[in-house]
C-alpha positions in Angstrom: 0.0 0.0 0.0 1.3 3.5 -0.9 1.6 5.8 2.1 0.9 9.0 0.1 -2.8 8.1 -0.2 -3.2 6.3 3.0 -5.6 7.3 5.8 -2.7 7.8 8.2 -1.0 10.2 5.8 -4.2 12.2 5.1 -6.2 12.1 8.3 -4.5 10.5 11.3 -1.1 12.3 11.1 -1.9 14.9 8.4 -4.8 16.7 6.8 -6.4 16.6 3.4 -4.6 19.9 2.6 -1.3 19.1 4.2 -0.3 15.3 4.3 1.8 13.9 7.1 4.8 13.4 4.8 4.9 17.1 4.0 4.5 18.0 7.7 7.4 15.8 8.6 9.6 17.3 5.9 8.6 20.8 7.2 9.5 19.8 10.8 12.9 18.5 9.8 13.6 21.7 7.9 12.3 23.8 10.8 9.4 25.3 8.8 5.9 26.0 10.1 3.2 24.7 7.8 0.9 27.3 6.3 -2.0 26.6 3.9 -2.9 29.1 1.2 -6.0 29.5 -0.9 -6.0 31.1 -4.3 -8.6 33.9 -4.8 -10.4 34.8 -8.0 -7.9 37.6 -8.7 -4.9 35.1 -8.5 -3.7 36.2 -5.1 -2.9 33.8 -2.3 -4.4 34.2 1.2 -3.8 32.2 4.3 -6.5 29.6 5.1 -6.7 30.0 8.9 -8.6 26.8 9.9 -6.6 24.6 7.5 -3.3 26.2 8.7 -4.3 25.7 12.3 -5.2 22.0 11.6 -1.9 21.4 9.8 0.1 23.0 12.7 -1.8 20.9 15.3 -1.0 17.7 13.3 2.7 18.7 13.0 2.8 19.2 16.8 1.2 15.8 17.3 4.0 14.3 15.1 6.7 16.1 17.0 5.3 14.9 20.3 4.9 11.3 19.2 8.5 11.3 17.8 9.8 12.6 21.1 7.9 9.9 23.0 9.1 7.3 20.6 12.8 8.3 21.1 12.6 7.9 24.8 10.5 4.7 25.0 13.3 2.3 24.4 16.2 2.4 26.9 18.8 0.9 24.4 17.7 3.4 21.7 17.8 6.3 24.1 21.3 5.4 25.2 22.6 4.8 21.7 21.3 8.2 20.4 22.5 10.1 23.4 26.0 8.6 23.0 26.0 9.4 19.2 24.9 13.0 20.0 27.4 13.5 22.7 30.2 12.0 20.6 29.5 14.3 17.6 28.3 17.5 19.3 29.3 17.6 22.9 32.9 16.4 22.7 34.6 19.6 21.9 35.3 22.3 24.5 37.2 25.4 23.7 40.4 25.7 25.6 40.8 28.7 27.9 44.0 30.2 28.8 44.3 32.2 32.0 47.9 31.9 32.9 47.3 31.0 36.6 49.9 28.3 36.5 52.7 30.5 35.2 55.6 31.6 37.4 57.8 34.5 36.4 61.3 33.9 37.8 63.2 37.1 38.3 60.1 39.3 38.2 59.9 42.1 40.8 57.8 41.0 43.8 56.4 44.6 43.9 54.4 43.9 40.7 51.2 42.0 41.1 49.6 40.8 37.9 45.8 41.1 37.7 43.7 38.4 36.1 42.8 38.8 32.5 39.4 40.2 31.8 37.1 37.8 30.0 36.2 38.3 26.4 32.7 39.6 25.7 31.5 36.1 24.8 32.6 34.7 28.2 31.0 35.3 31.5 32.9 37.0 34.2 33.6 34.9 37.4 
């Protein structure tokens, strides 16, 4: 059976104006679904009720996907490990010089700590 014309695509997870496959594609591309109607003078206007229905269905898909991800412990651990390995494994180095000693420097001079850059928070 082809999913494009299935009941799940057009009613359960999507609408007759915005099928579930299009809602999933929009969600993956961070787009919000909007349904337009063409007027007699060839202008496009937003169809409020159809747009609201499509957005509700997209939210339903997102919630179901989130629940599906966390249902299985093995899948949750595998995906968390993959995410952490690819995106959470790099930390920018910071250099503050606290460990440095300056032999022969005058004891009358006290160095102040370096001010943080604007992208860093002050301690």
